[in-house]
N, C-alpha and C positions, 0 to 999 in steps of 0.2 A: 671209510665205508665199512659198515657192518651188516652181515646178513643174518637171517634166521632160518632154521631148518623147519619146513612145514610138510605135512602129508595132505595132499588134496584128494578129495574122493573123485570118483568117476564123474565126468562133465560131458553134457551134450551141447553142441554148438551149431548154429546156422549162421552163414555169413557168405561173403563174396571173397574170391581168391584173386591174387594178382601175382604173376610170375615173371622172372627175368633176372638179369644180372643184378648185383648189388647196386651199381650206379642207376640202373633202370628203376629200381625200387625207390631209391632216394628221390629221384625226380618225379615218379608217378604216385607215390603214396598219399600226398595231400588230396589229389584228385580222386583217388580211389576211396579215401575216407568219406569224402564229399558225396560220392555216388552211394555208398553204403548208408549214410545218414539220411539221405533222401528216401531210401527204401526200407528202412529198418521197421517201419510200421506194418510192413507186409508180413512180418514174422509172428506167428502165434506162440503162445505159451512161454514168453520171455520171462525168466526169473526176476531180473533187475533191469528194466528198461534204460536206466541211466548209467549202467555198467557195460562197457564194450571192451573187446579183447583184440589184440593184434597178436596172432599166433604164427610163429615163423617155423618153416620147414626148410632147412638148408641142406642142399646137396653139395658138399664141398668138392666132391670128385669132378663134378660138371660146372662148378661155379654158377649153379642155378638156385634161386631162392623163390620160395612160394610164401606169400603172406596172406593170411586169412584175417580180414576184419569181420568180427562176429559177436554175437550175444549168446549167452548161455540160455538154454531152454529146458523145460521140464522133460519134454519128450518131442519126437518128430512127428507131429500132427500133419503138418504141410510144409514142404520146402519150396519157397517161391522160385519161380523161373530164373534161371542164371545165377542161382545160389547153390551152396553145397551144405549138407548136414554130415556131421562127423562126431565121434565120441573119443574122448581122451581117457584112458583108463587111470584108475587111482595110481598115484606115484608120489615120490618124495622130491621136493624142490628146495633150492636155496632161494630165499625171497629177499628182495632188496627194493629200496624206494629211491626213485630218481626225483629230485626237486630241481627245477630250474628250466631255462630255455632248451628247446630241442636241439640247439646248436651245441649244447654241452653233454648230449647223451653219450657220445663216444668216450668222454671222460669217465662218466658213470660205469660204462661197461668195462673200461680198462681197470678201474678200481675194484669192481666186483670180481673180475677174474683174478686180480692180485689176492683178494681176500679168500677166494676158493682155494687157490694154490696154498696160501699160508695155513689154511685149515686141513690141508691134505685131502681136499674134495676135488672130484673131477665131473665135469659136465658129461652127460650122456648125450653125445652127438647124434644118435639114432632117434632121440625123442624130440617132441615139439617144445619150443620155448614160448612162454606166454608173457604178454604185457597186459596188465589190467588197468583200464582207465575208468575213473568214476567222475563224480562232480567236481573234483579238485583240478581236473584237467580240461582245458579248452583246446579243441583240435588245432593242429598246426596251420591248417589252411586259414584259421582265424586269428591265431595269436602265437606264432612260433617262438617269438622272443619273450613271452610272458614269464617272468622270473618266478612266479608262484606255481607254474605247472608242476603237478605231482602225479606220479603213477607208479605202480608196482611191477617189478620184473621178477619172473619165476624161472629159474635155471633148472632143468631137470638133472638130477644127479645119478651117477653110476651107483649101483649098490655096491657095498663094501663086502 
């Protein structure tokens, strides 16, 4: 697995959050995605309606994870009830592409962290990790074992 270093500009998101232990997230994320997809049309000023993000905030000290399923918006005109709006500042990421069933995602993450280590790069654990899903990906509640599923992973990097 090979990554590329990219600089993303500031981005604004609106979406739904889901928090819990890692095991809780694994069990609940397909349903959370389904809930978001049913309500996505309530969000105004979406930049690309077919592109969705899973944004991870991991508190390793407390073993608590929060996932945001969201879309990028031009600005915050209106935040629907029970949704959140937030901005991620411009920063540098290592970008990777996962191809294959969701059951193989852990293998992809193992490989990408090995690549980061081999390049002398470190993840900024205080920053949010992004996964970008476009038309190449069918949500796991519909096709978790789809071999063609493809999405991008953005690992925030520590500045050198």
